C-alpha positions, -999 to 999 in steps of 0.1 A, spaced: 450 -567 -248 451 -593 -221 460 -630 -226 448 -656 -202 456 -693 -198 425 -714 -190 428 -749 -176 399 -773 -179 392 -807 -165 392 -831 -195 363 -852 -182 338 -826 -171 352 -796 -190 349 -775 -158 372 -745 -156 398 -753 -130 422 -723 -132 425 -690 -150 459 -673 -151 467 -640 -167 500 -638 -186 519 -607 -176 518 -579 -201 556 -576 -200 558 -610 -217 538 -599 -248 566 -600 -274 579 -633 -260 543 -647 -262 541 -636 -298 572 -656 -305 561 -686 -284 528 -689 -303 544 -681 -337 519 -654 -345 524 -640 -380 495 -616 -383 481 -591 -357 447 -608 -357 463 -641 -347 466 -627 -311 428 -627 -308 422 -664 -315 419 -691 -289 446 -719 -289 451 -753 -275 486 -753 -260 513 -779 -265 531 -794 -235 563 -774 -245 543 -742 -246 526 -750 -213 561 -756 -197 573 -721 -207 541 -705 -195 544 -722 -162 578 -707 -158 565 -672 -167 534 -674 -144 549 -696 -116 518 -717 -117 514 -754 -123 491 -757 -153 498 -792 -169 482 -824 -158 471 -857 -174 434 -849 -171 436 -812 -181 431 -792 -213 452 -761 -214 441 -731 -236 452 -696 -243 426 -670 -249 425 -632 -255 401 -614 -232 404 -579 -246 
C-alpha cells in the first residue's frame, strides 16, 4: 500500500505536487489520520493544516499554501 500527498491549485485544480509518504511512517500515519477500520486507509482525505504540518516534517517538502488544496490518497 502506498499513500501519496497531492497538492492542487485552488483556482485551477491543477496538480502541483505529488509526494509519497515513506512506508516506514505507516503506523504513525494511521494514528495521524485516526483510521479505525482497515478500509479507512483506502479512502481519499482533505488534510487539515495540523496534519499537513506533520506530513511536511516527515517528507521534508513544503506542501501548504494559501491557494492550495492538500489531499491524501492511496494508490495501491
